[in-house]
Phi, psi and omega in degrees: 000313184301319182296316175298324185290316182298316174303317180298318184292316179297313183298322174298306182298323182290318181286327172297320180296314185288329174302305192286325186246352176249301182284319181219074180296137181265119178244103184299326184294312185294322176300316185289332185279332172294316176295323173301317174301319178300316181300311183293324173302314179288326177294317175306305190301316178291329171297319179297314185293321177295320182292322181301312176301329175289313186290311178227101180312329180296329179263011183298146178284148175298158173305317177297318184290322176300317179298313189291328186281318171304311182305320182294322184285330180288325180288323182294316174299322175305315184292323178292320176294330177287344180272347185297324175302330181289322185271000185270064179241168174301129174090359186249216187284145170268156177312319183289327175288331174291321180293313180298315183302313181301319175296316177299309181304316181299311181296324178293316176298319172301318182286333175286325175295327179287330181290320181292322181292322181285324179287349179274345174258092188305319187301324177290317182292330188276345178266000176283125176291153180305323183293341178262310180319308178303301180302325179292321175298315178290331177288319176298318178289323172301318187292316178302319181292315179298318177289329181288308191273322176071021176279160180290326182287324173302318179288324174290331175287328173296319187287325176294318181297322182296320173302312183296324180294320177297313179293321174298320173297312185294310182313311183291317178295313180298313179305316183286324176292330177294311180296328172292317181294323181287338181272135180283000000 
């Protein structure tokens, strides 16, 4: 019996070693990168759906579909956070880098949740003036591009569009405030 047990143990350990290190090597960093790409791809899809609704309310994605997409983004973030311990190894990610990534993922998720909440209220979308709607759609398209490609240039374009949008919103707010003051 002892010989059979030893043989079975050797075969089991050898097959496990062969499977884990030769056939399907596990690289936690590669797995995490794939999960991050999936997260940002889902976030880009959600940003695109909101932008379509801003451009043409008739083509707007239903509230249930937006909520479902947001739920997928949230689940992707949870999967990513469950993979962080695997990359916290010597030569891997540091705790500070993981903390920054957690914060960035959370901020992205919360921003998308606010976009979905705003996009689900058609009366709010109808009240957006054209002076704001056009740069807002352009900024949403830049966000979708940045999340899809992940390139430095696309994130720089997103930052420039965001700054431009803020400037245009402030200018529009000053114009509206000036008109309200001039009316008795």
